[in-house]
Backbone as CSV, one residue per row, in Angstrom:
resi,resn,N_x,N_y,N_z,CA_x,CA_y,CA_z,C_x,C_y,C_z
1,MET,129.562,49.462,64.453,130.332,50.695,65.026,130.898,49.828,66.229
2,ASN,132.459,49.939,66.897,133.399,49.309,67.781,133.962,50.037,68.501
3,PRO,133.086,50.230,69.888,133.445,51.317,70.704,134.773,50.984,71.079
4,HIS,135.391,49.662,71.327,136.419,49.463,71.763,137.771,49.507,70.737
5,ALA,137.842,49.559,69.495,138.693,49.731,68.656,139.589,50.567,69.099
6,HIS,140.769,50.325,68.728,142.094,51.291,69.198,142.914,51.266,67.993
7,THR,143.715,52.640,67.519,144.645,52.647,66.578,146.179,52.340,67.167
8,SER,146.175,52.439,68.640,147.759,52.590,69.060,147.502,52.309,70.536
9,SER,148.218,52.384,71.399,148.575,52.108,72.482,147.242,52.855,73.062
10,GLU,146.550,52.249,74.769,145.726,52.428,75.095,145.947,53.662,75.921
11,ILE,145.249,54.787,76.311,145.679,55.574,77.489,144.472,56.276,78.618
12,LEU,144.573,56.794,79.113,143.677,56.884,80.557,142.304,57.694,79.851
13,LEU,142.410,58.750,79.318,141.438,59.342,79.061,141.546,60.204,77.747
14,SER,140.284,59.655,77.032,139.713,60.548,75.655,138.841,61.380,75.621
15,CYS,138.917,62.988,75.168,137.725,63.751,75.439,137.216,63.800,73.727
16,ILE,135.957,63.892,73.883,135.094,63.678,72.665,134.191,65.060,72.491
17,VAL,134.420,65.840,71.424,133.740,67.147,71.052,133.200,67.037,70.002
18,VAL,131.885,67.288,69.849,131.026,67.090,68.477,130.579,68.602,68.489
19,ASN,130.894,68.924,67.196,130.787,70.551,66.792,130.109,70.942,65.292
20,ARG,129.244,71.710,65.411,128.709,72.358,64.403,128.509,73.987,64.421
21,ASN,129.765,74.677,63.517,129.321,76.157,63.404,129.145,76.558,64.989
22,THR,130.234,76.171,65.997,130.394,76.951,67.026,131.666,77.063,67.473
23,ALA,132.553,77.865,66.479,134.143,77.741,66.180,134.109,78.730,67.799
24,ASP,133.849,79.368,68.352,134.429,80.626,69.146,134.096,79.439,70.504
25,LEU,133.055,78.877,70.621,132.619,77.900,71.472,133.321,76.763,71.742
26,LEU,134.078,76.326,70.615,135.092,75.201,70.541,136.453,75.155,71.128
27,VAL,136.813,76.351,70.274,138.213,76.731,70.925,137.833,76.992,72.986
28,ARG,137.249,77.612,73.383,137.065,77.712,74.613,136.926,76.393,75.504
29,CYS,136.332,75.802,75.063,135.970,73.884,75.487,137.576,73.027,75.315
30,LEU,137.680,73.279,73.988,139.073,72.973,74.178,139.765,73.185,75.119
31,ASP,140.430,74.467,75.687,141.394,75.259,76.457,141.127,74.635,77.707
32,ARG,139.655,74.605,77.778,139.378,73.944,79.374,139.794,72.487,79.352
33,ILE,139.517,71.870,78.342,139.760,70.328,78.384,141.519,70.265,78.459
34,TYR,142.404,70.711,77.884,143.281,70.792,77.781,144.241,71.273,78.890
35,ALA,143.354,72.159,80.291,143.624,73.158,81.383,143.194,72.119,82.507
36,SER,142.924,71.001,82.394,142.085,69.665,83.259,143.610,69.399,83.605
37,THR,143.103,69.411,85.251,144.379,68.958,86.187,144.347,67.360,86.240
38,LEU,145.283,66.513,85.071,145.159,65.172,85.480,146.653,64.925,85.263
39,PRO,146.676,63.181,85.295,147.730,62.759,85.519,148.826,62.936,84.366
40,GLU,147.764,62.747,83.387,148.553,62.816,81.900,147.646,63.730,80.946
41,ARG,148.157,63.971,79.847,147.389,64.971,79.232,146.368,63.771,78.069
42,PRO,145.144,64.344,78.389,144.176,63.296,77.490,143.992,63.915,76.070
43,GLU,143.595,62.894,75.434,143.496,62.807,74.071,142.303,63.516,73.473
44,ALA,142.393,64.296,72.906,141.056,65.303,72.328,140.845,64.862,71.112
45,ILE,139.366,64.552,70.724,139.051,64.066,69.703,137.808,64.942,69.229
46,VAL,138.147,66.029,68.125,136.779,66.947,67.705,136.139,66.008,66.350
47,VAL,135.050,66.268,66.439,134.501,65.503,65.263,133.537,66.699,64.638
48,ASP,133.992,67.535,63.493,133.169,68.404,63.108,132.073,67.774,61.901
49,ASN,130.985,68.488,62.101,129.511,67.823,61.908,129.415,68.455,60.747
50,GLY,130.361,68.802,59.757,129.982,69.666,58.407,129.784,71.099,58.347
51,SER,130.412,71.813,59.447,130.240,72.925,59.686,130.997,73.859,58.565
52,THR,130.047,74.873,58.319,130.515,75.847,57.505,131.364,77.440,57.508
53,ASP,131.148,77.433,59.270,132.342,78.347,59.708,133.779,77.882,59.805
54,GLU,134.484,79.000,60.427,136.307,78.979,60.720,136.250,77.286,61.787
55,SER,135.841,76.466,62.060,135.543,75.719,63.481,137.095,74.790,62.798
56,VAL,137.308,74.350,61.364,138.270,73.068,61.377,139.358,73.807,61.536
57,ALA,139.496,75.300,60.830,141.003,76.007,60.513,141.336,76.558,61.803
58,ARG,140.563,76.902,62.874,140.856,77.437,64.093,141.317,75.996,65.431
59,VAL,141.011,74.873,65.089,141.049,73.802,65.766,142.583,73.558,65.314
60,ARG,142.770,73.188,64.028,144.260,73.118,63.551,145.191,73.639,63.690
61,ALA,144.772,75.318,63.706,146.193,76.095,64.240,146.052,76.458,65.444
62,ALA,145.159,76.342,66.777,145.240,76.298,68.140,145.569,75.151,68.590
63,PHE,144.817,74.118,68.217,145.562,72.387,68.518,146.034,71.178,67.803
64,PRO,147.125,71.802,67.605,147.478,70.620,66.158,147.489,69.109,66.771
65,GLU,147.663,69.125,68.529,147.974,67.761,68.466,146.326,66.664,68.583
66,ALA,145.529,67.654,68.524,143.965,67.242,68.657,143.712,66.352,67.290
67,VAL,142.886,65.341,67.412,142.575,64.178,66.428,141.396,65.456,66.010
68,LEU,141.026,65.543,64.683,140.336,66.047,63.593,139.527,65.239,63.352
69,ILE,137.950,64.857,63.146,137.432,64.254,61.995,136.750,64.937,61.818
70,GLU,136.344,65.356,60.085,135.357,65.974,59.622,134.651,64.632,58.868
71,ALA,133.365,65.340,59.204,132.425,63.884,59.071,131.897,64.490,57.295
72,GLY,132.236,65.957,57.002,131.235,66.322,55.791,129.652,66.789,55.696
73,ARG,128.972,66.487,56.850,128.117,66.738,56.934,128.031,66.467,58.627
74,ASN,126.184,66.684,58.411,125.687,66.347,60.233,125.213,65.071,60.492
75,LEU,126.463,64.755,61.000,125.705,63.584,61.265,124.445,63.177,62.640
76,GLY,124.535,64.234,63.677,123.740,64.074,64.323,124.760,63.907,65.884
77,PHE,124.119,63.628,66.665,125.084,63.644,68.197,125.542,61.873,68.186
78,ALA,124.605,61.011,68.286,124.823,59.535,68.314,126.091,59.227,67.358
79,ALA,125.658,59.685,66.216,126.778,59.068,65.172,127.708,59.576,64.923
80,ALA,128.060,60.959,65.506,129.185,61.444,65.589,129.923,61.001,66.695
81,ASN,129.837,60.740,67.848,130.440,59.865,68.789,130.738,58.713,68.917
82,ASN,129.813,57.918,67.904,130.459,56.319,67.938,131.767,56.485,66.813
83,LEU,131.657,57.191,65.900,132.760,57.853,64.660,133.630,57.845,65.493
84,ALA,133.891,58.730,66.701,135.026,59.237,67.497,135.490,58.139,67.996
85,LEU,134.594,57.503,68.471,134.689,56.224,69.680,135.521,55.244,68.880
86,GLU,135.546,54.725,67.896,136.052,53.987,67.030,137.658,54.278,67.124
87,GLN,137.783,55.887,66.900,139.422,55.955,67.184,140.066,56.605,68.616
88,ALA,139.304,56.566,69.199,139.251,56.871,70.681,140.506,55.692,71.459
89,ARG,141.408,56.264,71.960,142.228,55.356,72.907,142.544,55.395,74.433
90,GLY,141.329,56.058,75.112,141.087,56.106,76.472,140.109,54.722,77.090
91,ARG,140.632,54.756,78.248,140.161,53.550,79.047,138.331,54.279,79.547
92,PHE,138.299,55.495,79.447,137.510,56.370,79.817,137.360,57.267,78.564
93,VAL,136.188,57.914,78.363,135.807,58.786,77.608,134.940,59.842,77.958
94,LEU,135.606,60.730,77.780,134.289,62.174,78.439,134.136,63.005,77.382
95,LEU,132.611,62.845,77.312,131.929,63.448,76.420,131.753,65.133,76.576
96,VAL,132.660,66.000,76.024,132.092,67.093,76.446,131.089,68.105,74.819
97,ASN,130.073,69.089,75.244,129.420,69.774,74.474,130.390,70.424,74.507
98,THR,130.356,71.664,72.958,131.168,73.023,72.995,130.737,73.789,73.876
99,ASP,129.394,73.895,74.294,128.829,74.781,75.011,129.254,74.286,76.676
100,ALA,129.956,73.353,77.195,130.280,73.103,78.557,131.796,73.342,78.791
101,LEU,132.167,73.912,79.814,133.734,74.325,80.406,133.702,73.753,81.423
102,LEU,134.403,72.934,81.284,134.917,72.092,82.452,135.680,72.877,83.830
103,GLU,135.572,72.865,84.711,136.733,73.351,86.209,137.833,72.553,85.810
104,PRO,138.928,72.470,86.385,140.086,72.275,86.135,139.936,70.940,86.785
105,ASP,139.374,70.652,88.140,139.392,68.977,88.361,138.305,68.464,88.150
106,CYS,137.441,68.967,87.182,136.350,68.240,87.095,136.360,66.663,86.386
107,ALA,137.864,66.522,85.574,137.701,65.481,84.756,138.011,64.337,85.582
108,ALA,139.077,64.946,86.661,139.911,64.370,87.566,138.999,63.823,88.664
109,ARG,138.209,64.438,89.068,136.841,63.935,90.040,136.257,62.710,89.712
110,LEU,135.791,63.103,88.099,135.364,61.879,87.722,135.927,60.594,87.632
111,LEU,137.042,60.726,87.640,137.818,59.547,86.954,137.972,58.822,88.560
112,ASP,138.598,59.630,89.356,138.335,59.289,91.006,136.908,58.359,91.373
113,LEU,135.848,58.708,90.863,134.772,58.203,90.937,134.768,56.821,90.127
114,MET,135.096,57.027,88.897,135.031,55.370,88.429,135.872,54.861,88.793
115,ASP,137.196,55.146,89.347,138.005,54.004,90.145,137.411,53.828,91.591
116,SER,136.622,54.627,92.039,136.171,53.690,93.486,135.196,52.536,93.275
117,ASP,134.733,52.515,92.045,133.688,51.292,91.849,134.056,50.869,90.229
118,PRO,133.895,49.997,89.947,134.188,49.077,88.721,132.947,49.170,87.999
119,ARG,131.942,49.259,88.971,130.351,49.162,88.244,129.857,50.230,87.561
120,ILE,130.571,51.291,87.760,130.034,52.596,87.415,130.532,52.581,85.883
121,GLY,129.168,53.091,85.222,129.825,52.847,83.769,129.470,54.561,82.972
122,MET,128.457,55.143,84.070,128.248,56.258,83.579,128.182,57.602,84.649
123,ALA,128.989,58.568,84.096,129.011,59.928,85.805,129.021,60.933,85.281
124,GLY,128.494,61.661,85.637,127.929,63.440,85.166,128.585,64.214,86.516
125,PRO,129.159,65.386,86.217,128.993,66.415,87.312,128.049,67.090,87.696
126,GLN,128.406,68.089,88.424,127.485,69.291,88.083,127.258,70.303,87.508
127,LEU,126.409,70.451,86.849,126.340,71.819,86.027,126.134,72.944,86.325
128,LEU,126.458,73.964,85.725,126.359,75.688,86.516,126.059,76.271,85.291
129,ASN,125.159,77.163,85.527,125.133,78.359,84.820,126.279,79.498,84.656
130,ALA,126.746,80.363,84.181,127.825,81.256,84.129,127.866,81.755,85.423
131,ASP,126.896,81.925,85.905,126.834,82.994,87.227,127.080,81.965,88.444
132,GLY,127.551,80.862,88.107,127.498,79.835,89.578,126.664,79.447,89.824
133,THR,125.311,79.706,89.462,123.819,79.127,89.862,123.985,77.568,89.550
134,LEU,123.041,76.309,89.895,123.011,75.649,89.685,121.814,75.309,88.937
135,GLN,122.250,74.543,87.553,121.394,73.314,86.591,121.234,72.490,86.845
136,THR,119.819,72.124,86.471,119.288,70.456,86.502,120.751,69.788,85.269
137,SER,121.245,68.764,86.095,122.241,67.861,85.969,121.854,66.559,85.756
138,TYR,120.895,65.940,86.368,120.162,64.744,86.310,118.979,64.780,86.359
139,GLU,118.172,63.664,85.433,116.677,64.059,85.569,116.070,62.278,85.556
140,ALA,114.959,62.247,86.066,114.566,60.990,86.189,113.800,60.349,84.898
141,VAL,114.040,59.314,84.356,113.709,58.429,83.177,112.346,59.448,82.427
142,PRO,112.393,59.587,81.343,110.795,60.114,81.174,109.535,59.354,81.105
143,THR,108.972,59.300,80.982,107.464,58.773,81.350,106.224,59.230,80.741
144,LEU,105.377,58.510,80.730,103.774,58.887,80.213,103.726,59.985,81.517
145,ALA,103.594,60.472,82.685,103.435,61.047,83.841,104.179,62.497,83.453
146,THR,105.589,62.134,83.242,107.049,63.301,83.060,106.201,64.036,81.752
147,GLU,105.887,63.132,81.177,105.550,63.927,79.690,104.104,64.573,79.849
148,THR,103.464,63.935,80.194,101.943,64.871,80.082,101.357,65.249,80.863
149,LEU,101.901,65.171,82.298,101.716,66.163,83.326,102.736,67.015,83.536
150,ASN,102.106,68.295,84.847,103.257,69.432,84.844,104.390,68.584,85.812
151,ARG,105.408,69.098,84.842,106.629,68.448,85.747,107.644,69.115,86.825
152,SER,107.282,70.743,86.884,107.353,70.911,87.947,106.714,70.940,89.059
153,LEU,105.234,70.460,88.927,104.476,70.057,89.866,104.920,68.721,90.418
154,LEU,105.025,67.862,89.810,105.617,66.526,89.868,107.000,67.044,91.240
155,LYS,108.032,67.561,90.589,109.388,67.597,91.384,108.757,68.429,92.508
156,ARG,107.993,69.203,92.879,107.990,69.506,94.107,106.690,68.682,95.026
157,LEU,106.253,67.893,94.429,105.078,66.992,95.181,105.749,65.688,95.614
158,PHE,106.966,64.856,94.623,107.337,63.903,94.915,108.766,64.120,94.531
159,PRO,110.213,65.020,95.021,110.965,65.471,94.802,112.226,64.251,95.021
160,ALA,112.163,63.262,95.625,112.650,61.906,95.666,112.531,61.382,94.107
161,ARG,111.768,61.127,93.481,111.124,60.553,92.551,111.571,61.402,91.482
162,PHE,111.125,62.476,91.417,111.298,63.657,89.874,112.301,64.751,90.893
163,PRO,113.722,64.924,90.670,114.655,65.541,91.675,114.444,67.053,90.641
164,HIS,114.652,68.119,91.559,114.750,69.730,91.073,116.199,69.963,91.430
165,LYS,116.739,70.451,90.291,118.141,71.744,90.474,117.881,72.055,92.124
166,SER,117.557,72.737,92.366,117.696,73.019,94.090,118.042,72.192,94.940
167,ARG,118.243,70.830,94.489,118.271,69.706,95.661,120.223,69.791,95.729
168,ARG,120.620,70.065,96.719,122.176,69.841,96.970,122.439,68.702,97.267
169,LEU,123.295,67.973,96.819,123.947,66.712,97.157,125.385,67.034,97.461
170,THR,125.941,66.086,98.403,127.134,66.254,98.984,128.403,65.504,98.340
171,GLY,127.586,64.369,97.727,128.382,63.305,97.942,128.075,62.207,96.253
172,PRO,128.612,61.169,95.679,128.428,60.595,94.573,126.949,60.128,94.477
173,THR,126.208,60.098,93.810,124.338,59.544,94.316,123.912,58.866,92.692
174,GLU,123.561,57.687,93.329,123.077,57.066,91.625,122.032,57.728,91.163
175,VAL,121.346,57.809,90.218,120.146,58.593,89.195,119.972,57.925,88.154
176,GLU,118.846,57.849,87.555,118.348,57.490,86.449,118.751,57.717,85.091
177,ALA,119.240,59.033,84.598,119.804,59.424,84.012,120.517,60.994,84.187
178,LEU,121.608,61.345,83.350,122.454,62.846,83.104,121.923,63.336,82.329
179,ILE,122.424,64.793,82.331,122.226,65.589,81.350,123.347,65.591,80.682
180,GLY,123.254,65.476,78.940,124.457,65.136,78.362,125.611,65.821,78.332
181,ALA,125.386,67.152,78.670,126.172,68.394,78.482,127.892,67.770,78.325
182,VAL,128.532,66.966,79.754,129.357,66.261,80.275,128.891,65.019,80.916
183,MET,129.818,63.742,80.289,129.654,62.765,80.883,130.735,61.863,80.682
184,LEU,131.074,61.124,81.899,132.052,60.105,81.216,131.947,58.571,81.384
185,LEU,132.343,58.053,80.372,131.849,56.822,79.840,133.226,55.841,79.852
186,ARG,132.650,54.595,80.897,133.628,53.452,80.642,133.181,52.936,79.292
187,ARG,134.996,52.524,78.847,134.832,52.214,77.495,134.024,50.441,77.864
188,GLU,134.246,50.090,78.616,133.989,48.446,79.263,132.589,48.587,78.354
189,ALA,131.954,49.334,79.657,130.417,49.559,78.997,129.833,49.603,78.080
190,LEU,130.689,51.109,77.442,130.314,50.798,76.116,130.248,49.814,74.968
191,ALA,131.568,49.000,75.357,132.036,47.855,74.500,130.661,47.006,74.467
192,GLN,130.143,46.927,75.771,129.142,45.681,75.927,128.024,46.202,75.433
193,LEU,127.522,47.505,75.248,126.633,48.362,74.906,126.261,48.437,73.321
194,GLY,127.087,48.606,72.488,127.409,48.595,71.181,127.113,50.496,70.892
195,GLY,127.709,51.147,72.196,127.723,52.609,71.802,126.281,53.057,71.708
196,PHE,126.265,54.591,71.102,125.067,55.095,71.039,124.322,54.663,70.062
197,ASP,123.210,54.807,70.560,121.759,54.560,69.109,121.662,56.068,67.893
198,GLU,122.181,55.056,67.030,121.731,56.022,66.001,120.680,56.549,65.145
199,GLY,119.639,55.944,65.709,118.133,56.167,65.289,117.786,57.338,66.224
200,TYR,118.691,58.059,67.380,118.529,59.050,68.078,119.181,60.146,66.947
201,PHE,119.178,61.369,66.281,119.749,62.558,65.472,120.057,63.243,66.919
202,PHE,119.496,63.869,67.418,119.977,64.752,68.568,118.744,64.993,69.739
203,PHE,119.330,64.998,70.856,118.020,64.942,71.935,118.067,63.508,72.220
204,LEU,118.114,63.269,73.682,117.460,61.720,74.560,118.448,60.472,74.297
205,GLU,119.671,61.003,73.139,120.573,59.616,73.530,121.155,59.271,74.525
206,GLU,121.668,60.118,75.568,122.663,60.154,76.667,121.552,59.217,77.336
207,THR,120.083,59.959,77.207,119.152,59.309,78.217,118.506,57.386,78.099
208,ASP,118.872,57.506,76.674,118.666,56.021,75.994,119.846,55.129,76.270
209,LEU,121.023,56.057,76.596,122.019,54.990,76.833,122.273,54.476,78.464
210,ALA,121.717,55.674,79.024,121.855,55.545,80.569,120.472,54.335,81.132
211,VAL,119.464,54.155,80.390,118.934,53.427,80.628,119.436,51.861,80.270
212,ARG,119.851,51.913,79.022,120.615,50.173,78.865,121.723,50.596,79.853
213,MET,122.315,51.182,80.099,123.235,51.019,81.032,122.971,50.148,82.576
214,ARG,121.574,50.863,82.580,121.364,50.476,84.310,120.597,48.701,84.119
215,ARG,120.033,48.541,82.848,119.547,47.136,82.469,120.351,46.327,82.514
216,GLY,122.131,46.861,81.791,123.275,46.114,81.991,124.116,45.869,83.042
217,SER,123.202,46.293,84.535,123.577,46.184,85.422,124.953,47.407,85.916
218,TRP,125.205,48.679,84.942,126.079,49.161,85.469,125.487,50.648,86.212
219,LYS,125.848,51.252,86.757,125.537,52.240,87.752,125.760,53.577,86.766
220,VAL,124.765,54.591,87.091,124.729,55.712,86.497,124.610,56.804,87.517
221,VAL,126.116,57.823,88.080,126.112,58.542,89.115,126.356,59.563,88.680
222,HIS,125.664,60.668,89.369,126.273,61.911,89.562,126.837,62.353,90.516
223,GLU,128.199,62.890,90.144,129.268,63.666,91.326,129.268,65.319,91.160
224,PRO,128.331,65.381,92.638,128.363,66.982,92.658,129.624,67.826,92.785
225,ARG,130.802,67.126,93.291,131.684,67.892,93.559,132.512,67.903,92.603
226,ALA,132.257,67.560,91.204,132.521,67.690,89.562,131.880,68.780,88.801
227,ARG,132.415,69.714,88.882,131.824,70.938,88.397,132.225,71.008,86.792
228,ALA,130.974,71.487,85.922,131.131,72.627,84.481,130.267,73.529,84.366
229,VAL,130.991,74.756,83.393,129.757,75.645,83.007,129.201,75.176,82.330
230,HIS,127.868,75.431,82.008,127.090,74.690,80.900,125.739,75.755,80.302
231,LEU,126.650,76.491,79.122,126.467,77.517,78.200,124.461,77.263,77.683
232,GLN,124.119,76.363,77.926,123.162,75.715,77.635,122.314,75.860,75.893
233,GLY,122.511,74.742,75.254,121.618,75.356,74.030,122.025,75.964,73.111
234,ALA,123.764,76.342,72.740,123.627,77.318,71.907,123.142,76.776,70.204
235,THR,123.841,75.462,70.279,123.305,75.100,68.824,121.651,74.929,68.634
236,ALA,120.695,74.529,69.488,119.628,74.464,69.251,119.047,75.577,69.350
237,LYS,119.413,76.378,69.647,118.293,77.959,70.061,118.714,78.441,68.490
238,THR,119.735,78.132,67.418,119.466,78.614,66.148,118.621,78.125,65.276
239,TYR,118.144,77.016,65.292,116.906,76.336,64.841,115.761,75.868,65.745
240,GLN,115.023,77.049,65.910,113.831,76.885,66.878,113.076,75.668,66.838
241,ALA,112.312,75.914,65.782,111.457,75.181,65.719,111.556,73.677,65.066
242,ALA,113.073,73.674,64.375,113.660,72.277,63.774,114.232,71.536,64.559
243,ALA,114.470,72.066,65.918,114.989,71.832,67.372,113.886,71.325,67.829
244,ARG,112.540,71.728,68.388,111.857,71.161,68.514,111.466,70.066,67.833
245,ILE,111.414,70.013,66.681,110.954,68.691,65.414,111.727,67.597,66.602
246,GLU,112.792,67.791,66.189,114.424,66.934,66.612,113.814,66.055,67.992
247,PHE,113.408,67.210,68.746,113.140,66.795,70.650,111.960,65.856,70.361
248,TYR,111.053,66.125,69.525,109.607,65.054,69.989,110.157,64.073,69.085
249,ARG,111.068,63.775,67.702,111.175,62.803,67.263,111.883,61.944,68.112
250,SER,112.765,62.300,68.969,113.585,61.799,69.536,112.789,61.016,71.154
251,ARG,111.830,62.155,71.534,110.853,61.617,72.477,110.036,60.206,72.058
252,TYR,109.767,60.381,70.885,108.364,59.207,70.461,109.601,57.853,70.514
253,ARG,110.910,58.148,69.570,111.509,56.895,69.641,112.259,56.324,70.859
254,PHE,112.618,56.986,72.097,112.643,56.607,73.130,111.297,55.962,73.853
255,PHE,110.153,56.459,73.728,109.096,55.736,74.176,108.932,54.328,73.318
256,GLU,109.058,54.459,72.323,108.818,53.372,71.629,109.621,52.187,71.682
257,ARG,110.971,52.369,71.798,111.932,51.754,72.323,111.760,50.929,73.632
258,HIS,111.617,51.487,74.462,111.382,51.724,75.971,110.122,51.329,76.922
259,TYR,109.268,51.584,76.113,108.045,51.339,76.503,106.871,50.085,75.547
260,GLY,107.624,50.586,74.177,106.250,49.949,73.582,105.918,50.840,72.685
261,LEU,105.116,50.395,71.461,104.423,51.036,70.590,103.431,52.002,70.786
262,THR,102.458,51.196,71.622,101.080,51.906,72.030,101.673,52.980,73.087
263,SER,102.272,52.904,73.974,102.855,54.486,74.970,103.401,55.382,74.148
264,ALA,104.350,55.246,72.528,104.551,56.278,71.886,103.440,56.595,71.105
265,TYR,102.263,56.209,71.009,101.019,56.439,70.546,100.347,57.430,71.240
266,VAL,100.206,56.420,72.302,99.577,57.746,73.491,100.124,58.981,73.354
267,LEU,101.458,59.020,73.982,102.122,59.953,73.630,101.962,61.162,72.917
268,ARG,102.038,60.693,71.617,101.778,61.506,70.223,100.576,62.296,70.138
269,ALA,99.786,61.359,71.025,98.035,62.043,70.770,97.765,63.007,71.470
270,ALA,98.718,62.776,72.799,98.565,63.714,74.017,99.572,65.056,73.527
271,MET,100.555,64.726,72.957,101.180,65.899,72.306,100.607,66.887,71.279
272,THR,99.838,65.939,70.739,98.983,66.718,69.265,98.097,67.682,69.948
273,ALA,97.208,66.869,71.061,96.299,67.769,71.317,96.864,68.725,72.133
274,ASN,97.753,68.331,72.883,98.275,69.882,73.694,98.935,71.145,73.199
275,LEU,99.500,70.904,71.689,100.144,71.630,70.871,98.593,72.359,70.378
276,ALA,97.551,71.665,69.968,96.956,72.385,69.573,96.164,73.300,70.269
277,LEU,95.967,73.212,71.521,95.623,74.348,72.438,96.765,74.981,72.761
278,ASN,97.801,74.928,72.896,98.919,76.172,73.059,98.606,77.333,71.633
279,VAL,98.656,76.194,70.336,98.325,77.181,69.234,97.228,78.484,69.480
280,VAL,96.023,77.800,70.185,94.778,79.017,70.077,95.244,79.475,70.844
281,ALA,95.685,79.353,72.265,96.024,80.523,73.423,96.517,81.320,72.823
282,LEU,97.954,80.925,71.894,98.984,82.021,71.378,98.913,82.949,70.522
283,GLY,97.317,82.469,69.455,97.028,83.122,68.774,95.971,84.473,69.173
284,LEU,95.196,83.756,70.412,94.484,84.597,71.110,95.263,85.619,71.824
285,ALA,96.310,84.968,72.234,97.661,86.281,72.859,97.784,87.200,71.740
286,MET,98.100,86.865,70.210,98.438,87.373,69.642,97.474,88.494,68.924
287,ILE,96.450,88.094,69.132,95.458,89.341,68.846,95.183,90.040,69.827
288,ALA,95.139,89.752,71.286,95.044,90.616,72.297,96.403,91.784,72.212
289,THR,97.504,91.529,71.848,98.508,92.043,71.588,98.457,92.723,70.517
290,LEU,97.843,92.650,69.376,97.724,93.389,68.114,98.956,92.931,67.250
291,GLY,99.729,91.545,67.962,100.773,91.181,67.032,102.230,91.945,67.357
292,LYS,101.883,92.890,68.289,103.315,93.612,68.770,104.450,92.878,69.767
293,ALA,103.586,91.781,70.456,104.750,91.048,71.465,105.699,90.158,70.809
294,SER,106.570,90.111,70.336,107.367,89.414,69.499,107.981,88.160,69.869
295,SER,107.916,88.186,71.613,108.166,86.655,71.940,107.112,85.939,71.653
296,VAL,105.162,86.596,72.089,104.540,85.781,71.524,104.529,85.141,70.614
297,ALA,104.747,85.909,69.105,104.493,86.259,67.775,105.668,84.966,67.410
298,ASN,106.749,84.646,68.052,108.186,83.683,67.861,107.272,82.365,68.495
299,GLN,106.956,82.328,69.795,106.427,81.537,70.575,104.875,80.713,69.471
300,PHE,104.461,81.179,68.791,103.175,81.092,67.974,103.670,80.502,66.537
301,ARG,104.795,80.858,65.937,105.509,80.301,64.831,105.832,79.331,65.330
302,VAL,106.630,79.165,66.307,107.306,77.661,66.714,106.192,76.523,66.936
303,ARG,105.131,76.646,67.945,104.125,75.644,68.203,103.360,75.520,66.793
304,SER,103.071,76.312,65.798,102.124,76.184,65.133,103.132,74.994,63.905
305,ASP,104.178,75.366,64.063,105.115,74.292,62.916,105.162,73.076,63.253
306,LEU,105.700,72.923,65.073,105.720,71.616,65.554,103.993,70.731,65.304
307,TRP,103.068,71.939,65.530,101.479,71.135,65.657,101.725,70.623,64.327
308,LYS,101.406,71.576,63.165,101.612,70.927,61.541,102.436,69.422,61.365
309,TRP,103.277,69.619,62.015,104.295,68.367,61.743,103.513,67.463,62.526
310,HIS,102.856,67.457,63.726,102.359,66.505,63.894,101.037,66.068,62.999
311,LEU,100.512,67.013,62.733,99.231,66.691,61.993,99.621,65.933,60.541
312,ARG,100.868,66.164,60.246,100.940,65.524,58.891,101.730,63.885,59.319
313,GLY,101.759,63.406,60.787,102.124,62.332,61.188,103.520,62.129,61.243
314,CYS,104.110,63.206,61.842,105.656,63.089,62.427,106.400,62.684,61.271
315,PRO,106.293,63.540,59.981,107.044,62.583,58.483,108.921,62.803,58.944
316,PRO,109.653,61.789,58.651,111.018,62.398,58.610,111.957,63.701,58.289
317,GLY,111.218,64.164,57.145,112.050,65.200,56.500,112.073,66.712,57.400
318,PRO,111.432,67.106,58.073,111.631,68.276,58.918,112.683,67.963,60.090
319,GLY,113.317,68.908,60.602,113.794,69.024,61.588,115.140,69.759,61.334
320,LEU,116.148,69.555,62.038,117.889,69.889,62.098,118.515,69.639,61.121
321,PRO,119.123,70.662,59.995,119.723,69.827,58.709,120.574,69.012,58.841
322,ARG,120.575,68.038,57.866,121.543,66.783,57.829,122.946,66.932,56.769
323,ASP,122.770,68.467,55.929,123.739,68.484,55.130,125.118,68.959,56.089
């Protein structure tokens, strides 16, 4: 993958949207991208990861100027973005999830931030719920402490180290990692790092990239004055147990890559034990409610599937569909 490859003359901004079976969200997302207040119209690139709904047809009909890449199957987030990067012509690349809706000045504010400091390689906006309340927009990089201890407690006790979404920032702030619903990336930084690690299929790709950015002396910055609504997890909610398996798989890859095999094995053992306790507790709750509490029953099924996957040694087969 060559993130610096161009098919024609360079432009200011390319916007990449990876889609799989979220046609309605995709159309809304692209509407917002094209409605952005920018000095020039952005290039929009849609990578369709093997959708079986009307996504492709609707993009062709509503946005004929968009570059449409039909992958034919589910490549995952990292590989799909790398595929789009090979065709993108922008000096800057804005990655936008289909469930993210840019405010009109979001992209412009992020571009202004990039222009203000040539060492910023990655920038993200304030993410909002549909009602305008704050979402978590940046995070501390995962460690054994964050993954095995109570994260909410860590955020209360050590707010500077473990930021909470209620913390209101007034200006650009360097952070460890961004939530990847909307991210502006500098092409030069991507070229240096070689793009996304395609060993991640879904989850933590942006966290891995942020770690590599900072190790390469690039800054990762949150810009609270840029804003976007994030409808959160529209794709993952369709496959609850499979999505959780994918998350844990990415988690262990992240730890192996950045902390070593021993840390990854320690985390896996801790998660296996924790899931066993969850399954027992939820099983008792099901007995107490005579199986009539649907939320408890659903949690029991998801945790059981996840625990069984761990007991089998976390094999590569289960997870989100690849076809």
